[in-house]
BALOBA-1460 file (C-alpha; in Angstrom, 3 decimals):
// residues 269
<rec num="1" residu="m" x="-35.456" y="-4.017" z="23.603"/>
<rec num="2" residu="s" x="-38.813" y="-5.641" z="22.857"/>
<rec num="3" residu="d" x="-40.321" y="-2.305" z="21.828"/>
<rec num="4" residu="v" x="-37.497" y="-1.759" z="19.318"/>
<rec num="5" residu="l" x="-38.058" y="-5.233" z="17.862"/>
<rec num="6" residu="l" x="-41.790" y="-4.554" z="17.584"/>
<rec num="7" residu="v" x="-41.243" y="-1.274" z="15.742"/>
<rec num="8" residu="s" x="-38.652" y="-2.922" z="13.517"/>
<rec num="9" residu="g" x="-41.053" y="-5.752" z="12.678"/>
<rec num="10" residu="v" x="-43.806" y="-3.326" z="11.741"/>
<rec num="11" residu="a" x="-41.323" y="-1.318" z="9.656"/>
<rec num="12" residu="l" x="-40.303" y="-4.507" z="7.852"/>
<rec num="13" residu="a" x="-43.955" y="-5.273" z="7.098"/>
<rec num="14" residu="a" x="-44.470" y="-1.727" z="5.775"/>
<rec num="15" residu="t" x="-41.396" y="-2.096" z="3.577"/>
<rec num="16" residu="a" x="-42.658" y="-5.400" z="2.192"/>
<rec num="17" residu="l" x="-46.020" y="-3.787" z="1.408"/>
<rec num="18" residu="v" x="-44.381" y="-0.912" z="-0.490"/>
<rec num="19" residu="m" x="-42.147" y="-3.203" z="-2.525"/>
<rec num="20" residu="a" x="-44.956" y="-5.642" z="-3.317"/>
<rec num="21" residu="a" x="-47.191" y="-2.843" z="-4.577"/>
<rec num="22" residu="t" x="-44.301" y="-1.365" z="-6.573"/>
<rec num="23" residu="a" x="-43.496" y="-4.747" z="-8.134"/>
<rec num="24" residu="l" x="-47.099" y="-5.120" z="-9.303"/>
<rec num="25" residu="l" x="-47.061" y="-1.595" z="-10.741"/>
<rec num="26" residu="a" x="-43.750" y="-2.296" z="-12.482"/>
<rec num="27" residu="c" x="-45.223" y="-5.442" z="-14.010"/>
<rec num="28" residu="r" x="-48.164" y="-3.463" z="-15.366"/>
<rec num="29" residu="l" x="-45.973" y="-0.661" z="-16.751"/>
<rec num="30" residu="g" x="-43.161" y="-2.928" z="-17.927"/>
<rec num="31" residu="r" x="-40.574" y="-0.744" z="-16.125"/>
<rec num="32" residu="v" x="-38.596" y="-1.594" z="-13.006"/>
<rec num="33" residu="a" x="-37.435" y="2.034" z="-12.661"/>
<rec num="34" residu="v" x="-40.659" y="2.899" z="-10.806"/>
<rec num="35" residu="v" x="-38.889" y="1.516" z="-7.724"/>
<rec num="36" residu="d" x="-36.867" y="4.755" z="-7.607"/>
<rec num="37" residu="v" x="-40.064" y="6.687" z="-6.855"/>
<rec num="38" residu="a" x="-41.077" y="4.092" z="-4.250"/>
<rec num="39" residu="w" x="-37.678" y="4.481" z="-2.561"/>
<rec num="40" residu="g" x="-38.465" y="7.875" z="-1.040"/>
<rec num="41" residu="l" x="-42.104" y="7.017" z="-0.356"/>
<rec num="42" residu="g" x="-41.044" y="3.817" z="1.397"/>
<rec num="43" residu="f" x="-38.938" y="5.727" z="3.902"/>
<rec num="44" residu="v" x="-41.872" y="8.033" z="4.630"/>
<rec num="45" residu="l" x="-44.163" y="5.062" z="5.289"/>
<rec num="46" residu="v" x="-41.575" y="3.360" z="7.515"/>
<rec num="47" residu="a" x="-41.064" y="6.571" z="9.509"/>
<rec num="48" residu="a" x="-44.814" y="7.092" z="9.884"/>
<rec num="49" residu="t" x="-45.548" y="3.528" z="11.025"/>
<rec num="50" residu="s" x="-42.539" y="3.545" z="13.372"/>
<rec num="51" residu="t" x="-43.674" y="6.802" z="14.961"/>
<rec num="52" residu="i" x="-47.251" y="5.620" z="15.440"/>
<rec num="53" residu="v" x="-46.242" y="2.253" z="16.885"/>
<rec num="54" residu="g" x="-43.663" y="3.979" z="19.067"/>
<rec num="55" residu="f" x="-46.345" y="6.118" z="20.675"/>
<rec num="56" residu="l" x="-48.597" y="3.082" z="21.124"/>
<rec num="57" residu="v" x="-45.945" y="1.054" z="22.976"/>
<rec num="58" residu="d" x="-44.606" y="4.052" z="24.923"/>
<rec num="59" residu="g" x="-47.510" y="6.255" z="25.868"/>
<rec num="60" residu="s" x="-45.376" y="8.109" z="28.425"/>
<rec num="61" residu="a" x="-43.603" y="10.141" z="25.720"/>
<rec num="62" residu="t" x="-44.894" y="13.693" z="26.080"/>
<rec num="63" residu="g" x="-43.728" y="17.268" z="25.682"/>
<rec num="64" residu="a" x="-40.329" y="17.857" z="24.148"/>
<rec num="65" residu="d" x="-39.531" y="14.175" z="23.641"/>
<rec num="66" residu="a" x="-42.776" y="13.598" z="21.755"/>
<rec num="67" residu="a" x="-42.009" y="16.677" z="19.668"/>
<rec num="68" residu="r" x="-38.597" y="15.190" z="18.795"/>
<rec num="69" residu="r" x="-40.295" y="12.050" z="17.445"/>
<rec num="70" residu="w" x="-42.672" y="14.100" z="15.301"/>
<rec num="71" residu="l" x="-39.714" y="16.199" z="14.181"/>
<rec num="72" residu="a" x="-37.889" y="13.073" z="12.977"/>
<rec num="73" residu="l" x="-40.972" y="12.001" z="11.054"/>
<rec num="74" residu="g" x="-41.207" y="15.458" z="9.502"/>
<rec num="75" residu="l" x="-37.563" y="15.396" z="8.408"/>
<rec num="76" residu="v" x="-37.968" y="12.014" z="6.724"/>
<rec num="77" residu="g" x="-41.281" y="13.090" z="5.209"/>
<rec num="78" residu="v" x="-39.922" y="16.265" z="3.621"/>
<rec num="79" residu="w" x="-36.881" y="14.461" z="2.215"/>
<rec num="80" residu="g" x="-38.761" y="11.387" z="0.974"/>
<rec num="81" residu="l" x="-41.689" y="13.203" z="-0.629"/>
<rec num="82" residu="r" x="-39.417" y="15.700" z="-2.382"/>
<rec num="83" residu="l" x="-37.220" y="12.912" z="-3.708"/>
<rec num="84" residu="a" x="-40.201" y="10.889" z="-4.968"/>
<rec num="85" residu="w" x="-41.693" y="13.970" z="-6.660"/>
<rec num="86" residu="h" x="-38.372" y="14.883" z="-8.269"/>
<rec num="87" residu="i" x="-37.714" y="11.394" z="-9.635"/>
<rec num="88" residu="r" x="-41.302" y="11.022" z="-10.864"/>
<rec num="89" residu="r" x="-41.156" y="14.367" z="-12.682"/>
<rec num="90" residu="r" x="-37.781" y="13.531" z="-14.219"/>
<rec num="91" residu="a" x="-38.933" y="10.095" z="-15.397"/>
<rec num="92" residu="v" x="-42.041" y="11.274" z="-17.279"/>
<rec num="93" residu="g" x="-41.739" y="10.373" z="-20.954"/>
<rec num="94" residu="h" x="-38.746" y="8.074" z="-20.471"/>
<rec num="95" residu="g" x="-38.537" y="4.296" z="-20.740"/>
<rec num="96" residu="e" x="-36.656" y="1.821" z="-18.597"/>
<rec num="97" residu="d" x="-33.454" y="2.905" z="-16.879"/>
<rec num="98" residu="p" x="-30.552" y="1.159" z="-18.685"/>
<rec num="99" residu="r" x="-28.965" y="0.372" z="-15.330"/>
<rec num="100" residu="y" x="-31.921" y="-1.804" z="-14.380"/>
<rec num="101" residu="e" x="-31.883" y="-3.582" z="-17.724"/>
<rec num="102" residu="k" x="-28.248" y="-4.410" z="-17.074"/>
<rec num="103" residu="v" x="-29.035" y="-5.733" z="-13.594"/>
<rec num="104" residu="l" x="-31.966" y="-7.810" z="-14.859"/>
<rec num="105" residu="g" x="-30.189" y="-9.050" z="-17.973"/>
<rec num="106" residu="g" x="-32.851" y="-7.585" z="-20.262"/>
<rec num="107" residu="p" x="-36.196" y="-5.740" z="-20.279"/>
<rec num="108" residu="l" x="-38.712" y="-6.657" z="-17.590"/>
<rec num="109" residu="p" x="-41.281" y="-8.192" z="-20.010"/>
<rec num="110" residu="e" x="-38.576" y="-10.568" z="-21.258"/>
<rec num="111" residu="v" x="-36.951" y="-11.656" z="-17.985"/>
<rec num="112" residu="g" x="-40.167" y="-11.837" z="-15.944"/>
<rec num="113" residu="l" x="-41.354" y="-10.462" z="-12.614"/>
<rec num="114" residu="g" x="-39.662" y="-13.203" z="-10.596"/>
<rec num="115" residu="v" x="-36.210" y="-12.084" z="-11.718"/>
<rec num="116" residu="a" x="-37.090" y="-8.445" z="-10.967"/>
<rec num="117" residu="v" x="-38.316" y="-9.316" z="-7.475"/>
<rec num="118" residu="r" x="-35.166" y="-11.273" z="-6.690"/>
<rec num="119" residu="k" x="-32.637" y="-8.841" z="-8.163"/>
<rec num="120" residu="v" x="-34.285" y="-5.467" z="-7.515"/>
<rec num="121" residu="f" x="-37.281" y="-5.362" z="-5.186"/>
<rec num="122" residu="l" x="-35.963" y="-7.653" z="-2.453"/>
<rec num="123" residu="v" x="-32.579" y="-5.928" z="-2.510"/>
<rec num="124" residu="q" x="-34.005" y="-2.412" z="-2.372"/>
<rec num="125" residu="g" x="-36.593" y="-3.408" z="0.203"/>
<rec num="126" residu="f" x="-33.947" y="-4.790" z="2.549"/>
<rec num="127" residu="a" x="-31.761" y="-1.721" z="2.002"/>
<rec num="128" residu="l" x="-34.695" y="0.593" z="2.810"/>
<rec num="129" residu="w" x="-35.486" y="-1.254" z="6.048"/>
<rec num="130" residu="f" x="-31.795" y="-1.493" z="6.996"/>
<rec num="131" residu="i" x="-30.982" y="2.184" z="6.421"/>
<rec num="132" residu="s" x="-34.082" y="3.365" z="8.308"/>
<rec num="133" residu="w" x="-32.943" y="1.775" z="11.590"/>
<rec num="134" residu="p" x="-32.004" y="5.101" z="13.232"/>
<rec num="135" residu="v" x="-35.551" y="6.311" z="12.584"/>
<rec num="136" residu="q" x="-37.025" y="3.089" z="13.956"/>
<rec num="137" residu="v" x="-34.956" y="3.209" z="17.163"/>
<rec num="138" residu="g" x="-35.669" y="6.904" z="17.600"/>
<rec num="139" residu="a" x="-39.402" y="6.185" z="17.679"/>
<rec num="140" residu="v" x="-39.215" y="4.366" z="21.049"/>
<rec num="141" residu="r" x="-36.399" y="5.997" z="23.018"/>
<rec num="142" residu="e" x="-36.102" y="9.229" z="24.993"/>
<rec num="143" residu="v" x="-33.682" y="12.021" z="24.183"/>
<rec num="144" residu="w" x="-30.292" y="12.004" z="25.892"/>
<rec num="145" residu="s" x="-28.749" y="15.109" z="24.284"/>
<rec num="146" residu="w" x="-30.673" y="17.950" z="22.690"/>
<rec num="147" residu="p" x="-27.526" y="19.583" z="21.236"/>
<rec num="148" residu="v" x="-27.013" y="16.388" z="19.213"/>
<rec num="149" residu="v" x="-30.605" y="16.703" z="17.946"/>
<rec num="150" residu="a" x="-29.856" y="20.288" z="16.894"/>
<rec num="151" residu="a" x="-26.656" y="19.195" z="15.144"/>
<rec num="152" residu="g" x="-28.605" y="16.503" z="13.309"/>
<rec num="153" residu="v" x="-31.227" y="18.965" z="12.105"/>
<rec num="154" residu="a" x="-28.497" y="21.367" z="10.934"/>
<rec num="155" residu="l" x="-26.743" y="18.596" z="8.982"/>
<rec num="156" residu="w" x="-30.089" y="17.466" z="7.516"/>
<rec num="157" residu="l" x="-30.754" y="21.056" z="6.394"/>
<rec num="158" residu="l" x="-27.320" y="21.289" z="4.764"/>
<rec num="159" residu="g" x="-28.024" y="18.052" z="2.911"/>
<rec num="160" residu="m" x="-31.415" y="19.251" z="1.708"/>
<rec num="161" residu="v" x="-29.866" y="22.470" z="0.381"/>
<rec num="162" residu="f" x="-27.230" y="20.566" z="-1.576"/>
<rec num="163" residu="e" x="-29.776" y="18.064" z="-2.877"/>
<rec num="164" residu="t" x="-32.528" y="20.475" z="-3.920"/>
<rec num="165" residu="v" x="-30.284" y="23.265" z="-5.213"/>
<rec num="166" residu="g" x="-28.075" y="20.767" z="-7.034"/>
<rec num="167" residu="d" x="-31.095" y="19.156" z="-8.729"/>
<rec num="168" residu="a" x="-32.498" y="22.566" z="-9.705"/>
<rec num="169" residu="q" x="-29.178" y="23.702" z="-11.159"/>
<rec num="170" residu="l" x="-28.860" y="20.471" z="-13.141"/>
<rec num="171" residu="a" x="-32.383" y="20.886" z="-14.550"/>
<rec num="172" residu="s" x="-31.546" y="24.471" z="-15.572"/>
<rec num="173" residu="y" x="-28.360" y="23.269" z="-17.266"/>
<rec num="174" residu="k" x="-30.210" y="20.592" z="-19.239"/>
<rec num="175" residu="a" x="-32.768" y="23.171" z="-20.421"/>
<rec num="176" residu="d" x="-30.068" y="25.562" z="-21.672"/>
<rec num="177" residu="p" x="-29.481" y="25.106" z="-25.435"/>
<rec num="178" residu="d" x="-26.058" y="26.769" z="-25.102"/>
<rec num="179" residu="r" x="-24.840" y="24.505" z="-22.319"/>
<rec num="180" residu="g" x="-21.384" y="23.027" z="-22.484"/>
<rec num="181" residu="p" x="-20.633" y="19.299" z="-22.505"/>
<rec num="182" residu="v" x="-19.998" y="19.197" z="-18.743"/>
<rec num="183" residu="m" x="-22.130" y="20.649" z="-15.946"/>
<rec num="184" residu="e" x="-19.915" y="22.878" z="-13.772"/>
<rec num="185" residu="r" x="-22.267" y="25.597" z="-12.578"/>
<rec num="186" residu="g" x="-23.229" y="26.529" z="-9.025"/>
<rec num="187" residu="l" x="-22.648" y="23.726" z="-6.534"/>
<rec num="188" residu="w" x="-21.305" y="21.550" z="-9.332"/>
<rec num="189" residu="r" x="-18.129" y="23.668" z="-9.263"/>
<rec num="190" residu="y" x="-17.346" y="22.312" z="-5.782"/>
<rec num="191" residu="t" x="-18.415" y="18.663" z="-6.053"/>
<rec num="192" residu="r" x="-19.211" y="16.509" z="-9.072"/>
<rec num="193" residu="h" x="-22.282" y="15.123" z="-7.278"/>
<rec num="194" residu="p" x="-23.874" y="17.692" z="-4.914"/>
<rec num="195" residu="n" x="-27.189" y="15.814" z="-4.902"/>
<rec num="196" residu="y" x="-25.592" y="12.561" z="-3.748"/>
<rec num="197" residu="f" x="-23.477" y="14.405" z="-1.181"/>
<rec num="198" residu="g" x="-26.655" y="16.048" z="0.088"/>
<rec num="199" residu="d" x="-28.360" y="12.663" z="0.341"/>
<rec num="200" residu="a" x="-25.529" y="11.397" z="2.547"/>
<rec num="201" residu="c" x="-25.733" y="14.494" z="4.781"/>
<rec num="202" residu="v" x="-29.487" y="13.992" z="5.204"/>
<rec num="203" residu="w" x="-29.014" y="10.472" z="6.541"/>
<rec num="204" residu="w" x="-26.101" y="11.364" z="8.789"/>
<rec num="205" residu="g" x="-28.316" y="14.134" z="10.163"/>
<rec num="206" residu="l" x="-31.161" y="11.700" z="10.741"/>
<rec num="207" residu="w" x="-28.755" y="9.352" z="12.509"/>
<rec num="208" residu="l" x="-27.642" y="12.177" z="14.811"/>
<rec num="209" residu="a" x="-31.179" y="13.364" z="15.578"/>
<rec num="210" residu="g" x="-32.800" y="9.925" z="15.610"/>
<rec num="211" residu="a" x="-30.226" y="7.621" z="17.230"/>
<rec num="212" residu="l" x="-27.057" y="9.227" z="18.622"/>
<rec num="213" residu="s" x="-29.155" y="11.829" z="20.467"/>
<rec num="214" residu="l" x="-30.607" y="8.921" z="22.455"/>
<rec num="215" residu="g" x="-27.202" y="7.802" z="23.784"/>
<rec num="216" residu="w" x="-23.978" y="6.142" z="22.735"/>
<rec num="217" residu="i" x="-25.414" y="2.636" z="22.602"/>
<rec num="218" residu="p" x="-28.299" y="3.445" z="20.188"/>
<rec num="219" residu="g" x="-25.878" y="5.573" z="18.165"/>
<rec num="220" residu="l" x="-23.217" y="2.893" z="17.809"/>
<rec num="221" residu="a" x="-25.818" y="0.175" z="17.197"/>
<rec num="222" residu="t" x="-27.231" y="2.044" z="14.193"/>
<rec num="223" residu="v" x="-24.210" y="3.852" z="12.737"/>
<rec num="224" residu="f" x="-24.029" y="1.155" z="10.049"/>
<rec num="225" residu="a" x="-27.111" y="2.737" z="8.427"/>
<rec num="226" residu="p" x="-25.624" y="6.108" z="7.346"/>
<rec num="227" residu="i" x="-22.323" y="4.373" z="6.568"/>
<rec num="228" residu="a" x="-24.124" y="1.974" z="4.212"/>
<rec num="229" residu="m" x="-26.141" y="4.784" z="2.618"/>
<rec num="230" residu="t" x="-23.000" y="6.858" z="1.996"/>
<rec num="231" residu="y" x="-21.039" y="3.918" z="0.627"/>
<rec num="232" residu="f" x="-23.712" y="2.863" z="-1.846"/>
<rec num="233" residu="i" x="-24.622" y="6.297" z="-3.209"/>
<rec num="234" residu="r" x="-20.929" y="7.168" z="-3.581"/>
<rec num="235" residu="n" x="-19.394" y="3.911" z="-4.764"/>
<rec num="236" residu="v" x="-22.075" y="1.503" z="-6.017"/>
<rec num="237" residu="t" x="-25.435" y="2.805" z="-7.230"/>
<rec num="238" residu="g" x="-24.788" y="6.542" z="-7.411"/>
<rec num="239" residu="a" x="-21.793" y="8.728" z="-8.171"/>
<rec num="240" residu="k" x="-19.242" y="6.262" z="-9.530"/>
<rec num="241" residu="l" x="-21.811" y="4.351" z="-11.561"/>
<rec num="242" residu="l" x="-23.015" y="7.571" z="-13.196"/>
<rec num="243" residu="e" x="-19.455" y="8.626" z="-13.965"/>
<rec num="244" residu="k" x="-18.903" y="5.578" z="-16.163"/>
<rec num="245" residu="t" x="-21.140" y="7.361" z="-18.683"/>
<rec num="246" residu="m" x="-20.220" y="10.947" z="-17.852"/>
<rec num="247" residu="s" x="-16.491" y="10.311" z="-18.248"/>
<rec num="248" residu="q" x="-16.976" y="9.822" z="-21.995"/>
<rec num="249" residu="r" x="-17.897" y="13.502" z="-22.504"/>
<rec num="250" residu="a" x="-15.483" y="16.064" z="-23.881"/>
<rec num="251" residu="g" x="-13.812" y="18.078" z="-21.135"/>
<rec num="252" residu="w" x="-14.672" y="15.576" z="-18.402"/>
<rec num="253" residu="d" x="-11.073" y="14.663" z="-17.493"/>
<rec num="254" residu="e" x="-10.190" y="18.318" z="-16.923"/>
<rec num="255" residu="y" x="-13.346" y="18.850" z="-14.869"/>
<rec num="256" residu="a" x="-12.709" y="15.747" z="-12.760"/>
<rec num="257" residu="a" x="-9.122" y="16.853" z="-12.117"/>
<rec num="258" residu="r" x="-10.355" y="20.186" z="-10.694"/>
<rec num="259" residu="v" x="-13.525" y="19.178" z="-8.848"/>
<rec num="260" residu="p" x="-13.759" y="16.456" z="-6.152"/>
<rec num="261" residu="l" x="-16.008" y="13.431" z="-6.605"/>
<rec num="262" residu="f" x="-18.102" y="13.767" z="-3.447"/>
<rec num="263" residu="v" x="-17.153" y="16.028" z="-0.516"/>
<rec num="264" residu="p" x="-17.182" y="19.692" z="-1.662"/>
<rec num="265" residu="r" x="-14.099" y="21.876" z="-1.680"/>
<rec num="266" residu="p" x="-12.879" y="24.863" z="-3.739"/>
<rec num="267" residu="p" x="-11.901" y="23.705" z="-7.233"/>
<rec num="268" residu="r" x="-8.224" y="23.290" z="-8.086"/>
<rec num="269" residu="r" x="-6.738" y="25.558" z="-10.705"/>
């Protein structure tokens, strides 16, 4: 248990470092939305530090078990770096995200850095550390079931397909001058938010490969992480929040009646 606490403490310090640096950058740019880029990068840093510390405190991990730890780091790295790149590319040329202005009660230069730290950076930093627990635990425990690792990788891959393909299809739709008022192409015919659904699948896959594959106790002790991630991206900060704006478009009610909010299925007639 002490090794898990050590890794968790180092991960918390890494999270604090990322959020502190992001807060300073946000203050210089006058935009809190830069934290969205730091979100993916923060998970990569936490996974990297957890893996390194895990090997330092448990030097006996060799062969296949060591490969599983590097695999987990690679899965987080691919997901986090792609997400940070995508959000950074999408944000170029845009100002503050209106959602953050609403949370802060005004633009960052007006409300001050202290308000932003309290309402945004501390909250997102804690969420990052909290959700990454399966990765932290997986850095210091041996594998119990390799089929569960394989299932986790398969679910992670499914999530990455939905996330990357969904983002690419949305970008193509936005670039089409003849697009309709509602995006319903490709994966968007089966779920109104394929990118958010993919995000949830990625973290359930990481939980399988990083925690449940170590045994029932590590799995049950960390299952709150993918549950929290799914709940927030579906109900709080992601899908439902975005739909408050999207629902004002022409044709949205018909689209929403045919296509499910989150989990994909064939559209209703």
